[in-house]
N, C-alpha and C positions, 0 to 999 in steps of 0.2 A: 518721514520719508520724503525722498526728492522724487521727481517724476519718473524716474526709472526703477522705483521700488527699493532703492538703497538707503538705509538710514543715515542720517547726518552723522559725520565724524566728529562734530563740534556740539558742545552744550548750548543750549539756548539760553537767553536771559531769563526765561521763566522755569528753567530747570531746578534751581535750588527751591526746596520746599520745606518751611520750617517745621511743619507737622511731621515730616519724615524724619528730619534732623533730631527733633525732640525725642522721637521714638528710639532712635539709634543710641542717644545719649543717655536714656533712662536704664541701660543695662547696669548689671552689677557684677563685680569680679568675684568669682568663686575661688576661695582659698585652696580648695583641692587641685585646682589647676596648676598651681605653683607651689609645690611641696617644699621647695628649697627657700622660699621666702620666710623671713622671720615673722612677718605680720602684714596685713593689708589695712591701710587707713584711707578713707575717703576714696576707695576703690583702687588705690595706688600700691602696688607690691613694693615692699621694703626688704632689702637684702642686708644682713649683718655680716660684712665680709671678714671682720675679725674672727667671729665665730666659725666662718666656713673655713677660714685658713687654718685654724686650730685642728681641724679634722684631717688635714692633709689635702693639698690640691692635686688630686689625680687626674689623668686625662679624661676619665669617665665622668668625674664631677664637673670639670670644666665644660664638657661637651653638654651635659644635662643643664647647667646654668645658662649656657649660650642658647639652647633650645627654648628655655623659658623667657629669656630676654628678647629672643626674636619674636616669639609669639605674642608677648606683651605689646611690642611695637607695631606688629602687623595686624592683629585681629583683637587684641586685648585692650587694655586701658589706655595704651600709647605712650605711657611714662612709667619709669621705676626709679626708686632711690637706692644708692648704695652707701649705707652707713660705713664710716671709716675707710672710704676708697683711699684716702691719704690719711691714714691713722696717725693722730698726733704723737703717739708713742714711737713712731718710726719716722714720720715725716714733718714733726713740728718744725725743726730747724729749717728743712727744704721750704716749707710754706712761709715761715717768716722771712727768710732770705729772699724768697721770690717776691713776697710783698715789698720788701725793701727796694728790690730791683724795679717793680711796678712803680712805686712811689717816685723813685728817680726819674723814671721815663716820663711820668705824668708832669713832674716839676719842669723837666727840661722842655717838653712840648708846650707847656703853659707859658714859659718864659719866651718862647718864639712867637707868642701871640698870633698864632695860626688858629682861625675859627675852624671848627670840625663840624661837619654834617653828622647827623645821627639818624638811624632808620626811623625811630619812633619817640625818642626822648626830647623834651623841651630843652633847648640850649642853656647851659649853665646849671642844670639839675643833676648832672652826673659828670664823672670823669670817665673818658673812653680812650682806651689804647687800641688803635687798629693794628692789626698783625702783631699782637703781642707775642706770638710764637717766635717770629724772627727777632723782634727787638729784645726779648728775653735772653735769647742766645747770645747776642752780641754784648748786652749789658752785663751779664753774670753767667758764663759758661758752666760753671760748676753747679749752680742751682738749677740750670736748664737741664743738664743731664740728669741730675737727681729726679727732677720733676717728671720728664718725659721717659724716664726708664720704669715707670710704674707698670708692672706686668698686667694689672687690671685694666689699664687703658687699652692695651693690645687686645685683651681677651673680649672686651665690650665691643670694640671696633669691628673686630672680625665677625662677631655674632650678627651683625646687621649688614656689613658691606662685604665681607670677605677679605682676602688678603690684598695687599698693594693700595691700601687707602691712603689719603693724604690728609694730614693733620693741619688745621688752621685754628687760630684762637684770637679772641678779642676780649680785653678786660673792660668790665663795666662796674664802676663804683657809684652808687647812688647816694646822694646826701640826704640827710633828714630833710623832710619837706618835698623830696623829689616825687613827682606825680606818677600815677600808675600809666602803663600803656593801655591802648586800646587792643582788644583781642585781634589776633592775626595769625596767619599761617607763615612758615619761613621758606628761605631759599630752597629750590630755584623759583618756582612760580609764585611763591608768596611775596617776591620781591619785584614782580612785574605788575605794572598798572592793569587795571581790569580790562581796558580795551585791548591790550596786548595779550593778556592771559586768555581771553575767550577765543583768540585765533589759534590756540594750541588744541589739538585733538584730544577728545576724552580720554583715549588710551595714554597720551602722553601726560596728561594731568594725573592720572593714576600712577604712572611711572615715576614721576618727579620725587616722591617720597622715598623711593628706594635708593636714591643717589646721594643721600645725606644723612648723617646722624648728628643730631643736636645734643649737646651736653653742657654741664656746667660743674665746676669744682668751687665749693664755697670757700672763699678766702677769709671769711670772717663768720662768726655765728649769724644766723639768720631767724630770729624769732618772727612770729607772724607779723608783729607791728613794724618789722623792718622791710616788709613786703616782698617775700620770696615769690617766685613765679607762680601765676594762677594757671590752672589747667581745667580743660573740659574733657574728662576721660571719655574714650570711645569716639571722640569727634573726628579723629583721623581716618576713620572707616566711611566717613560721608563722601562719596564720590565726586560730587561737584562743589566740594568745600572751598576750592581755590576761587570759585565765583561768588561763593555765599558770605566769606568772612567780612567783607566790607558792608553788607546789607544791614541797615539799622536793626531790624528785627533779630537777626542772628546775634548782633553784637549785644542787644538787650538780654537775649536768653542767656548769652555767655555771662553777663553780669549778674544774673539771677542764680546761675547754677554752678559757677566755677568752684574749684576747690584748690587749697594751697596746704603745703606741709612746711613746718619749720625744718631747718637744716642746721648742722653743727659744723664747725670749723673742720675742714677736711672731707666732708661728705661729698658724694658725687650724685649726679642726677642726669638721666638720658631720656630723651624723647623723640618720637617721630616727629619730622619738620612739619607734617601736615596736621598735627594736633593743635586745635585752637588754644592759644595761650597768650599770656601777657604778663610782663612784670608788674609786681604790686606797687603801691605807694609806700614809701619810707616814712611812717608816721611816728617815728621815734622822736623825742623831745631832746634836741641838743642841749638843752639847759639841765637835762636830768639823766645824764648817761647815754644819750643817743649817739649813734655812730654811723659811719658809711657802711652800706651793704656792698660787700665787694665779692665779685664772681669772675672766675676766668672762664669765659664761654667758649666752648670747644665746638668747632663745626668741622666734622670729619667727612671727607668726600669719598664716594666710590672712585676706583680707578676708572670707571666708564663715564664719569661725569666731570664737570668743570668746577674746581673749588672757586669760592668767592674771592679769595685773595691769592696773589702770586707769591709763592715761597721759592727763593733761590737757596738751594741747599749748600751750595759751594761755600760760601762765606760762614755758614753755620757749622759745617763739618770742619772747616779751617779753624774756627774759633774754639771747638771742643776736642779736636782729635787727639791731642796729647793727653788729655785726662781721660778720654775714652780708651785710648790704647793702654794707658796705665791700669785701668779697671779690668779691661779684657785680659791683661796677663794676670792679674790678681785673682780672676775667676778661673784660672788654670789654662788659659789660652785656647779654649775651644768654644765657639759660638753654637748656641742651640739653634741651628737652622732647621728649616720645616722637615728635613728628611730624618731627623732623629726622633726617636721615641720621646713624646713629651714627657713621660713618667720619669725620664732620666734627667730632666733639666734640673740644674741647681738654681737656687734663687738668683745668684749673680748672672747665670746665663739668660734666665727670664728677663732680667733687667736690662741687660745689654741688647738682647733681641728686641725688647719693646722700644728702646731708644733708637735703634736703627730703623725700625719700622715707621717711627714718628718723624725722624729727620730727613730721611733720604726717600726719593720716589722709587716706588716699587714696581711701577708699570712702565715699560720702556717706549711706549707709543705716546704721541705720534714721533716719528723719526725719519731720517733719510736712509732708506734700506740699500741705496747704492753705497753710502759711506759706512753703514753700520748693518751689514747682512746678519740674518739669524746665525746663531752658533751651528756648527756641524751637527751637534747632538740634539738640536731642538728647532723651534719655530719662531724664537724671538731673540733679539740681541740682548746683551746685558743691561740690566737696569742700574740706576744709582745705588740701590741696596746691594745688588751683587758686588758692585766696585768696593764698597764700604767693607763688606764682609771679607772679600778677597784681600783688601788692605789690612784688616785686622789680623787675619790669619797669616798673612805674609809679612807682618812686621813692618809695614811701610811707614816712612816718616810722613810728616804733614804735607810737605811739598809734593811727594809722590801721589798721595791720594787726591790732593786738590788738582794736580795736573791731570789725572785720569778722569775726573768728574768734569773738568772744564773741556776735555777732549770730547767727551759724550755731547756736550752742548754744542760744540763747534761742528762736530760731525753729524749732528742731527738737523742742521740748517739745510733748507732747500737749495 
């Protein structure tokens, strides 16, 4: 309390208490809470998407899955696994072609001899592609469309963030011998120094976790010896965790208590950014079949937050438009917009809608309302997604859609 009887808006340095943290992390996951999960391992729910797809993806099933996933991230273990999110039976070519694109980008950037900073890894122990989202689109538009057309990505993203999210991605390939990370929390406040973090009010520290969804797609098999990410289930529910994670006693407890699950090529994994976690050490022997552990790290941002990387949608739409329009026409020329009954979506419509949501901005603010006033029928101007949908349905050519998107950017300036 201050002198006026009002409680402090800030956490104090003494707020984090290890005993309280240990008590929170001692909980266990009740399988009955998540009936759609195929199994629970180390408190982490695992969902077999191939099995769920075989039953038919109705709107009701999708809604129930999203409820379970939201609950896991909010008050449950904080992390879940999606087996066969990019099922090799369907996506093997896409994943292999995408890996070829990533390898080409890594080789090109290495040849430029530009040293890269990394959040947590020791230099030289991994290959990192910042903004792999944009670079992938420009390197190989076809596999980029295939990759980000995955309907599960849209379903997962909406379950935590709602619509109009922004996808960013970074590739991390850890070589044999690559060391483990220290336990940490992620963006936003997880990337602030402690001296800055403690200046944010307690309520803001709680809010931070609702602005981002962290995820990863396995671009190689990830046996335990390769060092898949380590997690401390339920730790995201510890309110002062953004001040706690750097403290030696909290990191020591993480080292004693973390869990990790092996992943297979094409599996997905999603977690609350406030969950204590750390990439593991790649202890595979390169002389005995060891290999790089490769993941495409997905960082998906709420429309109401700031993504970590800037994505310019215009060149990405420019690079993919002709292929996208071709696929749109092959799907019957009707986009599965949010106004349609989800039960009527075809697989192609789901894929096209998922891609549009990934590549174009769905939130039209901030903008210049003098230049871009709200539509007569609503309270907001058109978003980039609105323009892309209009272009697909109107059969626009590439120059038309690019010009329309560029006009949004010009008119949005102050």
